[in-house]
N, C-alpha and C positions, 0 to 999 in steps of 0.2 A: 503493501499498499504508499505509494509513495505524494510522500505529504510535504506541503512547502510553506513557509512563515517566510514575509519580506520581512526585515527588519529596514523601517524608514522613518525619518527626520529630516533636520535640516543640515546643514555642514558643521561640520568640530563640535558635532553634539558626542561623539563617541561611539558614534555607530562599528565604526570596525575594529576599530579596541576590542569593542563585544567581541565583534562578530569573530576576532583573532582568534581571545580566551575560548566562544564555541566553540571552532575547529581543531585548538589546539594548536594553529598552524599560523605565520605568519603572511598568510596567501592572500589577503589583502592590507594594501599600505593603508596606513594608519600617518596619515600626515598634517600639518598644521594650515591645511588652505585648502576654499575648496576644489570640488571637482574632483580627490583625488582617486576616487577611484571610478574609473571609469566603463569596467565592465564588471557585468555582475558576477562577485565571489558565490559560489554555491559551495554551501559545506553540509555534507553529512552529520549529524550528530546520535548519539548514546540515550536513551530517556534514561535518567539515574532510576536504578528498580532495584534498593536495598534485598526486594524477596526472592530475587533471583541468585543469589548468593546461596541464601537458607537454605536453598529446593537444592542445588549443586550439592549443598554437604553433605545434607541426607541420600541425594541418591548415587552420590560419589559421580558424579558428572564430569567430563573431563572439559568441557567447554561452558562459558559461558558466555549467549545473544542477545541480546539486548536489544526493545524494538527501537530504533531510528524514525530519526525528522532532520529534517530538511531546511536546513536555512539560509536564506537569498539575501548580502549584502546587497542592497540596492542605494547608487551613489544618491548623494547628498542633493535632495530639492529646494528648489529655492522658488520666492514670490513670483507669480509670472509662468513659475514648472506648462500648466495646464498650454500656455500656448510657446509652449517651445522655446521656452528660457533659461537658461543654465542647462544645457539637453535634457528639459525636460520631457519632452514628448519621450525620449527613446528609455526613457526612466518609470516612466507609464506604464509602457507596454510589459515591461517587467514586471511591473505590481501584480497585472491583469493573470498571467501566467501562475500567480501563489492560491494557496487555497485562508490565510489570515495576514492578518499585519501587526509590527511589534512597531509601536508611533515612540522611536525612543527618544526620552526630552530632557535637555541639560539643565539639571538642578546643583552645578558647582559653578564655583566663581574662579577664576582662574587667570591673571591676567596675562599669561605666555599663553594662552589658546584663543586667538583672535573671534567673534561671532560675528555672521555676515551680514547681523541688523546691529549690531552697534550696540550688544545691549542684553539682559539677563532677565529671559522671565518666558521659563518654560511652557507656559500655558497662551501665550500668545504665538510662540512659536509652532504649535499644536495648532491654534488655528490655522494658518498659512496652510500647514498639511492638509490640515484636515480642508479646509476652502481649493486648496489646486483641484485633489482629487474630484468633489464637489460640482467646480468647473467642468473637469474633463468630460464626469458622466453627464453633466448635461449640454456639453456639446454632442455628444456618440449618440446619445437617446436621439434630439433630437434630429440627425441627421439622419438616424434608422426610419425617423415616427412620418419621413413622409411618403417610403413604398409601404411602409405595414398600412398606409388609415388606406392607400388604394387599394389594392389586396383584401384588403378587411372588406369596403365597400363591394368590393367581386363576389365577398361571402366565403370569403377563406376561412372557415372557421379557428387553424393554428394563429394566423394570422391579428383576428378579433380580441383572440388573448392575450396575446405579443402584445397589443397597442393599446390593450385595458392594463396591465402589468407597466410600459410605456409609463400611461397618464398616472398610475400613481407611483411611479420610482419620480417623477419631473416633479410631482405636486409636495411630495419630500424638499426633493434639495429645492426648489423655492422660497420650501417655509426655511429655508436654509438648516436641514437638518440630513445626514446622512442616510443613502438607501435600507442600513442596515435596521433603521426605526420602523419600516413599514412593515403591518402586522400583512404576511403574505398564508394564505392556508396551503396546504398541504397539497393538495389540487392542483397550485401553481408552483408549487416549487422550483419544479422541475425548468419550467419557462422559467422561473425568476434566473435561473441561476446561469439558464442559458444566456442572459442581457447583458454577461459580465459585469456586473458594475463593482468600479473600484472600494465607494463606499460602502457596500453592500458584504464585503468582507470580513469576517468574526474580526471584533481588532482588544486588542493588549494594550495598557500603557506602559512605557520600562521608564523607571526617574531614577537617570545615572547621577548620582549624588558623589560627594568628594568619601576618601578615605574613613577621615571622623564619622562622617555621617553611615554608611554601612549597616549598622544594625538596626538602626531606627528611624533614618530617612534625616530628615530637614524640612524649612518654611518652604522652598522650591520644592519639593518631594509630594508636600502635604498639598498644596494646589492641583499638584499634579491628580493625586489622589482624587480631590472634588471633583474633576472634571471628568474624570474617570465613570464616577459613581453616577453624576450628570447624565453620562453617558450608555447607562448602563453596563459597564465595562470595569474588569479589573485592574490594576497598578503593580507591581514587583519593582520592587526599590534596588539596585544594585547597585554595586561601586564597580565601572569595568578596568577601572588598572587595575581594583587588584584580583579581579580575577585574571586578566593580564597574568598577574606574578603570580598565581595558584595555580592557572594551568600548565605552567613550564617542570610545575614542582614532580613529586609522588608521592602519592596515597601517603606517610608518614609525616613527609615533611609539609603538604598540605594543611592535615592535620596539628599538627604544631602552630604551624602562623593560624589559622582558624582562632586554636586558641586563646594566642598571644592576641588575637583583635574581639575576641566574646562573640564569632560568628558560630552559631552550629552547623553550619555549611556553606561553602560557594554561592553565591546568589544564583550561577546559572543555571545548578540544580532547580533552585523554585521557581526558573524562566521559563526551563523546559518543560517541567509541571505542568503549570500554567495558559504554556502557548496547546500540550498533548492536550487538556484539558479544553480549554477553549472550543478544539475542533470537533470537542465532543467524542475524542477516544477513551478506550480503556485498553488495559490487557489482558489475555488470558496466557496459560504457560503449559507447554509441552516436557517433560523433564525425563532423563533415562541416563544411562551410562555414559551417552557418546556426547548429549548434549544437553541446558539446559535452558531452554530458550523462553522467550515472553514476544508475542503477537500480535499484533494490531487490528482491534475490530474495532467499530462503532460501538455505542456507549446503545441498549437494546438491538442490537446483532443477535438473531437467532444461532443456534448451533451448527444448524448446514452451512448455513454462511459465513461463519466463523470457522469451518472445515476448510471452507471455499477460497483462505487466506492463502494456505498452507499448497495447494494445489484446485483446480478449479475439478480436475474428476475426483475427488473429498466429496467436494459438493452435489455434483451430478447421482453420483451416488452413494449417497448417505443413506447409513441406516442406524446408528445411533451412535450417544454419542458417553464414552465414562467421565464421570465429572468428579473430581473429588474435591471440596471448599479447600483454600489456602491451609484458613488454621487450622482442618483436619489431618492435611495432609501433612503437617509442622507437630503438630499435635501426638499425634500418630507414628511422627517418624517414618511418612514412606507408604506405597501405596498397597504394598502386602497386609500390613494393620491394619490399615484405613478400610479394607476389601474385607479383612474376618474382622473386624467391628460394626459392620454396614455403614459406612462412611461414603461408598464408592457407586453410586450411583447410575441407574442407564437411564438418560432422556434420550427425548426425540426431537422432530425436528422444529415442534414449537416449544423449544426448551429456550429460555433469553436466557445468551453466555452473562455472567458477573462478572466484574471487575476480581484478578485473582485466583480467580476457576484453573485447576489442573486438570487436564482435560485429554482425553486417545478416542480416536473415530474411526470407525467401524463402515466402511464404505465397499459397494460389489463393483 
């Protein structure tokens, strides 16, 4: 399941530093000038999952394979990006290919790092980005609406549905609201998604703070959190500088560094988990001597759909799933004793998979 999250923000807010920390590479050039990122850098990262290590120890698994999520470091947008300013059109297209957006806001003061707007105001920064995405959506919708209207008047039902949704989106945007705030029925969801609206993508706010504020944030990050709540979104407070330093340390060194800073875990872990949850995702596990592995599914997926993530043949020929809840697997120290205790369940096609289920599929 290929899932991508765009890291978006104005220049010099810490996007590339954050991306470097995420991927534990220096693939994205972090520099103190706008547009240092010319091509979108893409990094595939593991979703932090401590349960996998526990399962692997119980089963004696030789390998641990976590779920993964892809982050795209999009070059800094500026005021006027929707009209092509600062290479804007190219980068807006990069966002359109993603499944969600992480808006990075600068919540630190550093005279050595310039700000493209010559001031430090993270909420104003976010409003610039949101406005540019909204303007780009409006231009796209108005351009397509003319042809849709002609086909709709000709009786084309698909065009009639699309036109209705275009008008819904334009009403939201003209009211100054992103398309994600529109109420869309389940029946219209597929057609709505096909509009590929930038502001319809699920959003997460990332407050990039100074090192001293990494644990509890600061006044600037509080303002970002307030803005996020108004938009129905979550906020992650992170110090990209700290996490970029943590990224090059081994596990023992990381723990020591975190203890010195009074932090329970790297901020990146929270960011990745929030992005995973934002997309409505969860994990189930397969465990054996060869490997302990996390598989990504959507919340609400049934057992056959979960099986299909491993291989499409598993879904087509699904017979049943053998399922053990994570807590039962751990408490009983593995499959054999879970089976003896009656905690291994045979589930059919209608079973909705729970987060953390340990599963084995039978198929024809």
